[in-house]
C-alpha positions as a Markdown table, in Angstrom:
| # | Residue | x | y | z |
|---|---|---|---|---|
| 1 | Met | 0.0 | 0.0 | 0.0 |
| 2 | Phe | 1.3 | 3.4 | -1.0 |
| 3 | Asp | 0.0 | 6.9 | -0.2 |
| 4 | Ile | 0.7 | 7.9 | -3.8 |
| 5 | Val | 1.4 | 5.8 | -6.9 |
| 6 | Ile | 2.7 | 7.7 | -9.9 |
| 7 | Ile | 2.5 | 6.0 | -13.3 |
| 8 | Gly | 5.4 | 7.3 | -15.4 |
| 9 | Gly | 8.9 | 8.6 | -14.7 |
| 10 | Gly | 9.1 | 11.2 | -17.4 |
| 11 | Ala | 9.1 | 15.0 | -16.8 |
| 12 | Ala | 5.6 | 14.9 | -15.3 |
| 13 | Gly | 6.1 | 11.9 | -13.0 |
| 14 | Leu | 9.4 | 13.1 | -11.6 |
| 15 | Gly | 8.3 | 16.7 | -11.5 |
| 16 | Val | 5.1 | 16.1 | -9.5 |
| 17 | Ala | 6.9 | 13.7 | -7.1 |
| 18 | Gln | 9.4 | 16.5 | -6.2 |
| 19 | Ala | 6.6 | 19.0 | -6.0 |
| 20 | Ile | 4.8 | 16.8 | -3.5 |
| 21 | Tyr | 7.9 | 16.1 | -1.4 |
| 22 | Lys | 8.7 | 19.8 | -1.3 |
| 23 | Arg | 5.3 | 20.4 | 0.4 |
| 24 | Gln | 4.9 | 17.3 | 2.5 |
| 25 | Lys | 7.6 | 14.8 | 3.5 |
| 26 | Gly | 6.9 | 11.4 | 4.9 |
| 27 | Leu | 4.4 | 10.2 | 2.3 |
| 28 | Lys | 5.0 | 6.7 | 0.9 |
| 29 | Ile | 5.4 | 7.3 | -2.9 |
| 30 | Ala | 6.0 | 4.8 | -5.7 |
| 31 | Ile | 6.9 | 5.6 | -9.3 |
| 32 | Val | 6.1 | 3.0 | -11.9 |
| 33 | Glu | 8.6 | 3.4 | -14.8 |
| 34 | Pro | 10.1 | 0.6 | -16.9 |
| 35 | Ala | 12.7 | 2.8 | -18.8 |
| 36 | Ala | 16.4 | 2.8 | -17.8 |
| 37 | Gln | 17.0 | 6.2 | -19.4 |
| 38 | His | 15.4 | 9.7 | -19.1 |
| 39 | Phe | 15.3 | 12.1 | -22.0 |
| 40 | Tyr | 15.2 | 15.9 | -22.2 |
| 41 | Gln | 13.0 | 15.8 | -25.3 |
| 42 | Pro | 12.7 | 19.6 | -26.0 |
| 43 | Ala | 16.4 | 19.5 | -27.1 |
| 44 | Trp | 15.8 | 17.2 | -30.1 |
| 45 | Thr | 14.7 | 19.9 | -32.5 |
| 46 | Leu | 18.0 | 21.7 | -31.8 |
| 47 | Val | 19.9 | 18.4 | -32.3 |
| 48 | Gly | 18.2 | 18.2 | -35.7 |
| 49 | Ala | 19.7 | 21.6 | -36.5 |
| 50 | Gly | 23.2 | 20.9 | -35.2 |
| 51 | Ala | 22.7 | 23.3 | -32.3 |
| 52 | Phe | 22.7 | 20.8 | -29.4 |
| 53 | Asp | 24.6 | 17.7 | -28.5 |
| 54 | Ile | 22.4 | 14.6 | -28.3 |
| 55 | Lys | 24.4 | 13.2 | -25.5 |
| 56 | Gln | 23.3 | 16.1 | -23.3 |
| 57 | Ser | 19.7 | 15.2 | -23.7 |
| 58 | Val | 19.8 | 11.8 | -21.8 |
| 59 | Lys | 20.7 | 10.6 | -18.4 |
| 60 | Pro | 20.4 | 7.2 | -16.6 |
| 61 | Met | 17.0 | 7.0 | -14.9 |
| 62 | Val | 18.8 | 6.1 | -11.6 |
| 63 | Lys | 20.5 | 9.5 | -11.7 |
| 64 | Val | 17.2 | 11.5 | -11.8 |
| 65 | Met | 14.9 | 9.2 | -9.8 |
| 66 | Pro | 14.2 | 10.8 | -6.4 |
| 67 | Arg | 15.7 | 8.8 | -3.5 |
| 68 | Phe | 12.5 | 9.3 | -1.4 |
| 69 | Val | 10.4 | 7.2 | -3.8 |
| 70 | Lys | 10.1 | 3.5 | -4.4 |
| 71 | Trp | 11.1 | 3.0 | -8.1 |
| 72 | Ile | 9.2 | 0.0 | -9.5 |
| 73 | Gln | 10.8 | -0.8 | -12.8 |
| 74 | Ser | 7.8 | -2.2 | -14.6 |
| 75 | Ala | 4.9 | -0.8 | -16.6 |
| 76 | Ala | 1.2 | -0.4 | -15.7 |
| 77 | Ala | -1.1 | -2.9 | -17.4 |
| 78 | Ile | -4.6 | -2.7 | -15.9 |
| 79 | Phe | -6.2 | -0.1 | -13.7 |
| 80 | His | -8.8 | -1.1 | -11.0 |
| 81 | Pro | -9.9 | 2.3 | -9.7 |
| 82 | Asp | -12.9 | 0.9 | -7.8 |
| 83 | Gln | -10.4 | -1.2 | -5.9 |
| 84 | Asn | -7.7 | 1.4 | -5.7 |
| 85 | Ser | -5.2 | -0.9 | -7.3 |
| 86 | Ile | -3.1 | -1.5 | -10.4 |
| 87 | Thr | -1.9 | -4.6 | -12.0 |
| 88 | Leu | 1.6 | -4.3 | -13.5 |
| 89 | Glu | 3.0 | -6.0 | -16.5 |
| 90 | Asn | 5.1 | -8.2 | -14.2 |
| 91 | Lys | 1.8 | -9.3 | -12.6 |
| 92 | Asp | 2.4 | -7.5 | -9.3 |
| 93 | Ile | -0.5 | -5.6 | -7.8 |
| 94 | Leu | -0.1 | -2.2 | -6.2 |
| 95 | Gln | -2.6 | -0.7 | -3.8 |
| 96 | Tyr | -2.8 | 3.1 | -3.4 |
| 97 | Arg | -4.6 | 5.8 | -1.5 |
| 98 | Thr | -4.2 | 8.2 | -4.4 |
| 99 | Leu | -3.0 | 7.7 | -8.0 |
| 100 | Ile | -1.3 | 10.1 | -10.5 |
| 101 | Val | -1.3 | 9.0 | -14.1 |
| 102 | Cys | 1.3 | 10.6 | -16.3 |
| 103 | Pro | 3.0 | 8.1 | -18.6 |
| 104 | Gly | 3.1 | 10.4 | -21.6 |
| 105 | Leu | 1.6 | 9.5 | -25.0 |
| 106 | Cys | 2.1 | 6.9 | -27.7 |
| 107 | Leu | 3.9 | 7.8 | -31.0 |
| 108 | Asn | 2.0 | 5.7 | -33.6 |
| 109 | Trp | 4.6 | 5.2 | -36.3 |
| 110 | Ser | 2.7 | 2.2 | -37.7 |
| 111 | Ala | -0.3 | 4.4 | -38.6 |
| 112 | Ile | 1.6 | 5.5 | -41.7 |
| 113 | Glu | 2.0 | 2.7 | -44.2 |
| 114 | Gly | 5.6 | 1.8 | -45.0 |
| 115 | Leu | 7.1 | 4.3 | -42.5 |
| 116 | Glu | 8.7 | 1.9 | -39.9 |
| 117 | Glu | 10.6 | 0.1 | -42.6 |
| 118 | Thr | 12.3 | 3.3 | -43.9 |
| 119 | Leu | 12.8 | 5.4 | -40.8 |
| 120 | Gly | 16.4 | 6.4 | -40.4 |
| 121 | Lys | 17.3 | 5.7 | -44.1 |
| 122 | Asn | 16.3 | 6.8 | -47.6 |
| 123 | Gly | 16.2 | 10.4 | -46.4 |
| 124 | Val | 13.3 | 9.7 | -44.0 |
| 125 | Thr | 13.8 | 11.1 | -40.5 |
| 126 | Ser | 12.0 | 12.6 | -37.4 |
| 127 | Asn | 13.1 | 14.8 | -34.5 |
| 128 | Tyr | 10.5 | 12.9 | -32.4 |
| 129 | Arg | 13.0 | 10.2 | -31.8 |
| 130 | Ser | 16.4 | 10.8 | -30.1 |
| 131 | Asp | 18.2 | 8.4 | -32.4 |
| 132 | Leu | 16.8 | 10.0 | -35.5 |
| 133 | Ser | 17.4 | 13.7 | -34.7 |
| 134 | Pro | 21.1 | 13.5 | -35.5 |
| 135 | Tyr | 20.1 | 12.0 | -38.9 |
| 136 | Thr | 17.9 | 15.0 | -39.5 |
| 137 | Trp | 21.0 | 17.3 | -39.2 |
| 138 | Gln | 22.9 | 14.9 | -41.4 |
| 139 | Leu | 20.3 | 15.2 | -44.1 |
| 140 | Val | 20.0 | 19.0 | -43.8 |
| 141 | Gln | 23.7 | 19.3 | -44.3 |
| 142 | Gln | 23.9 | 17.0 | -47.3 |
| 143 | Leu | 20.9 | 18.4 | -49.2 |
| 144 | Lys | 22.1 | 21.0 | -51.7 |
| 145 | Ser | 19.1 | 20.8 | -54.1 |
| 146 | Gly | 15.9 | 18.8 | -54.5 |
| 147 | Val | 12.6 | 18.5 | -52.6 |
| 148 | Ala | 12.3 | 18.6 | -48.8 |
| 149 | Leu | 9.0 | 17.6 | -47.2 |
| 150 | Phe | 8.0 | 18.3 | -43.7 |
| 151 | Thr | 4.8 | 16.9 | -42.1 |
| 152 | Gln | 2.5 | 17.6 | -39.1 |
| 153 | Ser | 0.0 | 15.0 | -38.0 |
| 154 | Ala | -3.4 | 15.7 | -36.6 |
| 155 | Met | -3.7 | 17.2 | -33.1 |
| 156 | Pro | -3.1 | 16.5 | -30.3 |
| 157 | Ile | 0.7 | 16.1 | -30.6 |
| 158 | Lys | 3.7 | 16.7 | -28.3 |
| 159 | Cys | 4.8 | 20.3 | -28.8 |
| 160 | Ala | 2.6 | 21.6 | -31.6 |
| 161 | Gly | 5.4 | 23.9 | -32.7 |
| 162 | Ala | 8.0 | 21.2 | -33.2 |
| 163 | Pro | 6.9 | 20.2 | -36.8 |
| 164 | Gln | 7.5 | 23.7 | -38.1 |
| 165 | Lys | 10.6 | 24.2 | -36.0 |
| 166 | Ala | 12.2 | 21.6 | -38.2 |
| 167 | Val | 11.1 | 23.6 | -41.2 |
| 168 | Tyr | 12.5 | 26.9 | -40.0 |
| 169 | Leu | 15.8 | 25.6 | -38.7 |
| 170 | Ser | 16.5 | 23.5 | -41.9 |
| 171 | Cys | 15.6 | 26.5 | -44.1 |
| 172 | Ser | 17.7 | 28.8 | -42.0 |
| 173 | His | 20.7 | 26.6 | -42.6 |
| 174 | Trp | 20.1 | 26.4 | -46.3 |
| 175 | Glu | 19.6 | 30.1 | -46.5 |
| 176 | Lys | 23.0 | 30.7 | -44.9 |
| 177 | Gln | 24.6 | 28.1 | -47.2 |
| 178 | His | 22.9 | 29.9 | -50.2 |
| 179 | Thr | 21.3 | 26.7 | -51.3 |
| 180 | Leu | 17.7 | 27.5 | -50.3 |
| 181 | Ser | 16.8 | 28.7 | -53.8 |
| 182 | Asn | 17.7 | 25.2 | -55.1 |
| 183 | Ile | 15.5 | 23.4 | -52.6 |
| 184 | Lys | 11.7 | 23.1 | -52.9 |
| 185 | Val | 10.3 | 23.0 | -49.4 |
| 186 | Gln | 6.8 | 21.8 | -48.6 |
| 187 | Phe | 5.0 | 21.8 | -45.3 |
| 188 | His | 2.1 | 19.3 | -45.1 |
| 189 | Asn | -0.1 | 20.1 | -42.1 |
| 190 | Ala | -3.1 | 17.8 | -41.3 |
| 191 | Gly | -4.7 | 20.8 | -39.5 |
| 192 | Ala | -6.3 | 23.8 | -41.0 |
| 193 | Thr | -4.0 | 26.6 | -39.6 |
| 194 | Leu | -0.4 | 27.2 | -39.1 |
| 195 | Phe | -0.6 | 27.5 | -35.3 |
| 196 | Gly | -3.3 | 27.1 | -32.7 |
| 197 | Val | -2.9 | 30.6 | -31.2 |
| 198 | Ala | -3.9 | 33.1 | -33.9 |
| 199 | Tyr | -1.8 | 35.9 | -32.4 |
| 200 | Phe | 1.4 | 34.2 | -33.6 |
| 201 | Ile | 0.3 | 33.2 | -37.1 |
| 202 | Pro | 1.3 | 36.5 | -38.9 |
| 203 | Ile | 5.0 | 36.3 | -37.9 |
| 204 | Leu | 5.2 | 32.6 | -38.6 |
| 205 | Lys | 3.6 | 33.2 | -42.0 |
| 206 | Gln | 6.3 | 35.8 | -42.7 |
| 207 | Tyr | 9.0 | 33.3 | -42.1 |
| 208 | Met | 7.3 | 30.7 | -44.2 |
| 209 | Asp | 7.1 | 33.2 | -47.0 |
| 210 | Arg | 10.8 | 34.2 | -46.5 |
| 211 | Tyr | 11.8 | 30.6 | -46.9 |
| 212 | Gln | 9.5 | 30.2 | -49.8 |
| 213 | Val | 7.7 | 27.2 | -48.2 |
| 214 | Asn | 4.8 | 25.7 | -50.0 |
| 215 | Leu | 2.1 | 25.4 | -47.4 |
| 216 | Asn | -0.4 | 22.5 | -47.6 |
| 217 | Phe | -3.2 | 22.4 | -45.0 |
| 218 | Ser | -5.6 | 19.5 | -44.3 |
| 219 | Ser | -2.9 | 17.4 | -45.9 |
| 220 | Asn | -2.1 | 14.2 | -44.0 |
| 221 | Leu | 0.7 | 11.8 | -44.7 |
| 222 | Ile | -0.6 | 8.3 | -45.1 |
| 223 | Lys | 2.1 | 6.3 | -46.9 |
| 224 | Val | 5.9 | 6.4 | -47.4 |
| 225 | Asp | 7.8 | 4.4 | -50.1 |
| 226 | Gly | 11.4 | 4.9 | -48.9 |
| 227 | Ala | 13.0 | 3.0 | -51.8 |
| 228 | Lys | 11.2 | 5.0 | -54.4 |
| 229 | Lys | 11.3 | 8.2 | -52.3 |
| 230 | Leu | 7.6 | 8.8 | -52.6 |
| 231 | Ala | 5.2 | 10.2 | -50.0 |
| 232 | Thr | 1.4 | 9.9 | -50.3 |
| 233 | Phe | -0.9 | 12.4 | -48.7 |
| 234 | Ala | -4.7 | 12.4 | -48.1 |
| 235 | Asn | -6.1 | 15.9 | -48.7 |
| 236 | Thr | -9.4 | 16.9 | -47.2 |
| 237 | His | -11.3 | 19.5 | -49.1 |
| 238 | Ala | -13.9 | 22.1 | -48.0 |
| 239 | Asp | -16.8 | 20.0 | -49.2 |
| 240 | Gly | -15.5 | 17.0 | -47.1 |
| 241 | Ser | -14.2 | 15.0 | -50.0 |
| 242 | Ile | -10.7 | 13.4 | -49.8 |
| 243 | Thr | -8.2 | 13.0 | -52.6 |
| 244 | Ser | -4.7 | 11.6 | -52.5 |
| 245 | Thr | -1.5 | 13.1 | -54.0 |
| 246 | Glu | 2.0 | 11.7 | -54.3 |
| 247 | Ser | 5.2 | 13.7 | -53.9 |
| 248 | Ala | 8.7 | 12.7 | -54.6 |
| 249 | Phe | 11.3 | 13.8 | -52.0 |
| 250 | Asp | 15.0 | 13.9 | -51.3 |
| 251 | Met | 14.4 | 14.5 | -47.6 |
| 252 | Leu | 11.3 | 13.8 | -45.5 |
| 253 | His | 10.8 | 14.9 | -41.9 |
| 254 | Ile | 7.9 | 13.2 | -40.3 |
| 255 | Val | 5.8 | 13.9 | -37.2 |
| 256 | Pro | 3.9 | 10.6 | -36.4 |
| 257 | Pro | 0.3 | 10.4 | -35.4 |
| 258 | Gln | 0.0 | 10.4 | -31.6 |
| 259 | Cys | -2.5 | 8.9 | -29.2 |
| 260 | Ala | -3.0 | 7.8 | -25.7 |
| 261 | His | -1.3 | 4.6 | -24.5 |
| 262 | Pro | -3.7 | 1.6 | -25.0 |
| 263 | Phe | -3.5 | 0.6 | -21.3 |
| 264 | Ile | -5.0 | 4.0 | -20.6 |
| 265 | Ala | -7.4 | 4.3 | -23.5 |
| 266 | Asn | -8.9 | 0.9 | -22.6 |
| 267 | Ser | -9.3 | 1.7 | -18.9 |
| 268 | Pro | -12.1 | 3.1 | -16.8 |
| 269 | Leu | -10.0 | 6.3 | -16.4 |
| 270 | Ala | -10.2 | 7.3 | -20.0 |
| 271 | Asn | -12.6 | 9.7 | -21.8 |
| 272 | Ala | -14.0 | 8.9 | -25.2 |
| 273 | Ala | -10.8 | 10.1 | -26.9 |
| 274 | Gly | -8.6 | 7.8 | -24.7 |
| 275 | Trp | -7.0 | 10.4 | -22.4 |
| 276 | Val | -7.2 | 10.4 | -18.6 |
| 277 | Asp | -10.5 | 12.2 | -17.9 |
| 278 | Val | -9.7 | 15.2 | -15.7 |
| 279 | Asp | -11.1 | 18.5 | -14.7 |
| 280 | Pro | -9.0 | 21.0 | -16.8 |
| 281 | His | -8.3 | 23.3 | -13.9 |
| 282 | Ser | -7.8 | 21.0 | -10.9 |
| 283 | Leu | -6.4 | 18.1 | -12.9 |
| 284 | Gln | -8.4 | 15.8 | -10.7 |
| 285 | His | -10.3 | 12.9 | -12.3 |
| 286 | Ile | -13.9 | 13.6 | -13.2 |
| 287 | Arg | -15.2 | 10.3 | -11.7 |
| 288 | Tyr | -12.5 | 9.1 | -9.3 |
| 289 | Ala | -11.6 | 11.8 | -6.7 |
| 290 | Asn | -8.4 | 10.1 | -5.7 |
| 291 | Val | -7.0 | 10.0 | -9.2 |
| 292 | Phe | -5.1 | 12.9 | -10.8 |
| 293 | Ser | -3.3 | 13.3 | -14.1 |
| 294 | Leu | -0.8 | 15.7 | -15.8 |
| 295 | Gly | 1.4 | 15.9 | -18.8 |
| 296 | Asp | 0.7 | 14.4 | -22.2 |
| 297 | Ala | -1.7 | 11.7 | -20.9 |
| 298 | Ala | -4.2 | 14.1 | -19.4 |
| 299 | Ser | -7.4 | 15.2 | -21.2 |
| 300 | Ser | -6.8 | 18.9 | -20.3 |
| 301 | Pro | -6.9 | 20.9 | -23.6 |
| 302 | Asn | -3.5 | 22.6 | -23.1 |
| 303 | Ala | -0.4 | 22.3 | -25.3 |
| 304 | Lys | 1.4 | 19.1 | -24.5 |
| 305 | Thr | 4.8 | 20.6 | -23.6 |
| 306 | Ala | 7.4 | 20.4 | -20.8 |
| 307 | Ala | 6.6 | 24.0 | -20.1 |
| 308 | Ala | 3.0 | 23.0 | -19.2 |
| 309 | Ile | 4.2 | 20.3 | -16.8 |
| 310 | Arg | 6.2 | 23.0 | -14.9 |
| 311 | Lys | 2.9 | 24.7 | -14.1 |
| 312 | Gln | 0.9 | 21.5 | -13.7 |
| 313 | Ala | 3.1 | 19.7 | -11.2 |
| 314 | Pro | 2.6 | 22.2 | -8.3 |
| 315 | Val | -1.2 | 22.1 | -9.0 |
| 316 | Val | -1.4 | 18.4 | -8.7 |
| 317 | Ala | 0.9 | 18.3 | -5.7 |
| 318 | Ile | -1.2 | 20.8 | -3.8 |
| 319 | Asn | -4.5 | 19.2 | -4.7 |
| 320 | Ile | -3.4 | 15.6 | -3.9 |
| 321 | Ile | -2.1 | 16.7 | -0.5 |
| 322 | Ser | -5.3 | 18.6 | 0.1 |
| 323 | Tyr | -7.3 | 15.4 | -0.8 |
| 324 | Leu | -5.2 | 13.2 | 1.5 |
| 325 | Ser | -5.6 | 15.8 | 4.3 |
| 326 | Gly | -9.4 | 16.1 | 3.8 |
| 327 | Leu | -9.2 | 19.7 | 2.9 |
| 328 | Thr | -11.3 | 21.5 | 0.2 |
| 329 | Ser | -8.8 | 24.1 | -1.0 |
| 330 | Lys | -7.7 | 23.6 | -4.6 |
| 331 | Ala | -4.9 | 24.9 | -6.8 |
| 332 | Ile | -5.9 | 26.1 | -10.2 |
| 333 | Tyr | -4.1 | 25.4 | -13.5 |
| 334 | Asn | -4.9 | 28.1 | -16.2 |
| 335 | Gly | -3.8 | 26.0 | -19.2 |
| 336 | Tyr | -0.4 | 27.5 | -19.5 |
| 337 | Gly | 1.8 | 26.1 | -22.3 |
| 338 | Gly | 5.1 | 27.4 | -23.8 |
| 339 | Cys | 6.5 | 26.9 | -27.2 |
| 340 | Pro | 9.8 | 28.5 | -28.2 |
| 341 | Leu | 9.3 | 28.7 | -32.0 |
| 342 | Thr | 12.8 | 28.6 | -33.5 |
| 343 | Val | 12.1 | 30.7 | -36.6 |
| 344 | Glu | 15.8 | 30.8 | -37.5 |
| 345 | Asn | 19.1 | 29.7 | -36.1 |
| 346 | Gly | 19.7 | 32.4 | -33.4 |
| 347 | Lys | 16.1 | 33.8 | -33.1 |
| 348 | Ile | 13.0 | 32.5 | -31.4 |
| 349 | Val | 9.4 | 33.6 | -31.0 |
| 350 | Leu | 8.6 | 32.7 | -27.4 |
| 351 | Ala | 4.9 | 31.7 | -27.6 |
| 352 | Glu | 3.4 | 31.3 | -24.1 |
| 353 | Phe | -0.4 | 31.0 | -23.7 |
| 354 | Ala | -3.2 | 29.7 | -21.5 |
| 355 | Tyr | -6.6 | 28.2 | -22.2 |
| 356 | Asn | -8.6 | 29.7 | -25.1 |
| 357 | Gly | -5.4 | 31.1 | -26.7 |
| 358 | Glu | -5.0 | 33.8 | -24.0 |
| 359 | Leu | -1.4 | 35.2 | -24.0 |
| 360 | Asp | 0.5 | 34.4 | -20.8 |
| 361 | Pro | 4.1 | 35.6 | -21.3 |
| 362 | Thr | 6.7 | 35.2 | -18.6 |
| 363 | Phe | 8.4 | 38.4 | -19.6 |
| 364 | Lys | 5.4 | 40.7 | -19.8 |
| 365 | Phe | 7.5 | 43.7 | -20.9 |
| 366 | Leu | 8.5 | 42.1 | -24.2 |
| 367 | Ala | 6.1 | 41.8 | -27.2 |
| 368 | Pro | 5.7 | 38.0 | -27.5 |
| 369 | His | 5.5 | 37.9 | -31.3 |
| 370 | Ile | 8.9 | 39.4 | -31.9 |
| 371 | Pro | 11.7 | 37.0 | -32.8 |
| 372 | Arg | 14.6 | 37.6 | -30.3 |
| 373 | Arg | 18.2 | 36.4 | -29.7 |
| 374 | Phe | 17.4 | 36.7 | -26.0 |
| 375 | Asn | 14.8 | 33.9 | -26.5 |
| 376 | Trp | 17.3 | 31.8 | -28.3 |
| 377 | Phe | 19.7 | 32.1 | -25.4 |
| 378 | Ile | 17.0 | 31.0 | -23.0 |
| 379 | Lys | 16.1 | 28.0 | -25.2 |
| 380 | Arg | 19.6 | 27.0 | -26.1 |
| 381 | His | 21.3 | 27.5 | -22.7 |
| 382 | Leu | 18.9 | 28.0 | -19.9 |
| 383 | Leu | 15.9 | 25.7 | -20.4 |
| 384 | Ala | 17.9 | 22.5 | -20.1 |
| 385 | Ile | 19.2 | 23.8 | -16.7 |
| 386 | Val | 15.6 | 24.7 | -15.7 |
| 387 | Tyr | 14.6 | 21.1 | -16.7 |
| 388 | Trp | 17.4 | 19.1 | -15.1 |
| 389 | His | 18.0 | 21.2 | -12.0 |
| 390 | Gly | 14.6 | 22.9 | -11.6 |
| 391 | Leu | 11.6 | 20.8 | -12.6 |
| 392 | Leu | 13.3 | 17.4 | -11.8 |
| 393 | Arg | 14.6 | 18.7 | -8.4 |
| 394 | Gly | 11.5 | 20.4 | -7.1 |
| 395 | Arg | 12.7 | 24.0 | -7.7 |
| 396 | Glu | 9.7 | 26.0 | -9.0 |
| 397 | Trp | 11.5 | 28.9 | -10.6 |
| 398 | Leu | 9.1 | 31.6 | -12.0 |
| 399 | Val | 6.1 | 29.4 | -11.2 |
| 400 | Lys | 3.2 | 31.0 | -9.2 |
| 401 | Thr | 0.3 | 28.7 | -8.3 |
| 402 | Lys | -3.1 | 30.1 | -7.6 |
| 403 | Val | -5.0 | 28.4 | -4.8 |
| 404 | Glu | -8.7 | 28.9 | -4.0 |
């Protein structure tokens, strides 16, 4: 029996464990996490542009796992919320007083026909995998002329800005090498707009125009033939009809479809879309009061980013301690998410926003839509420090949590 069982040892799981311990020591906490390594995923887009060392984005899990928790190196298999228990893949059963579900989401590579067979070769890559982001940079450096395709799958996805970050950083390199005019760049977005927060679209469109990127909306990658270097897209039209088109490529950067893990989607904790069904402000489960969720697995309609987790972790920590103590006070999450949009190598638009697209900048004296070198310095040099030594150590720098 544990006071708190946390499913997932990623940013959300480790961050919320530290946030709880900071506020109340002595609770018996278990973290269920099968992985032996922990990754700082926000760095991978920079790795794909030659601006970050991939070795600095990973640490052994034992180095970041808090000493005050019981690390159970298995995976969750079946939830029994009515019995306050979980069956693990190793067949062990854990009992809990409260449960936090934050195992991230599932990258569904197999949803695109032919993709898995050609990833990492034939010019097909993705910054959504640590072993492939260095290949992205290799392809960018090698390409002097031809066709470069970049895709974005349907929402929700991890870091909605990451697909076009790959576009901007690649084009920025080709621009500096004076080869951009020889490369036909296409961005195929399964969605209908360039970015979910309208305020930032004009500046992003300016950069797409500057790089002469051919924008294709409602265009979803469905098949890849690596040997023939052909990509097939399903295009949805205004009248609802769907047609398919083929495009040859020399380089193809892919963002895979993303979904909830099956062990969550098939559980009593899930909503109709498969995510953990929580109140978007308290992050407490709609039906099971002793269950909470944060990070990519939660149903809250915020951007799925590490920046969001920094604001969510204290909210869940306060609310779970309040629940265990029989109190009614609750911390409130406003939907904050942050997306450093690397529009060129050396400049970033720091997009920070809350629910309903409301702007929520950390530095309120700076116009958020202006690309700045200051923002690049933050992204390139400071955010990794904030991640490893802030979020994962319980230091809540520049985080203020509202409690009602």
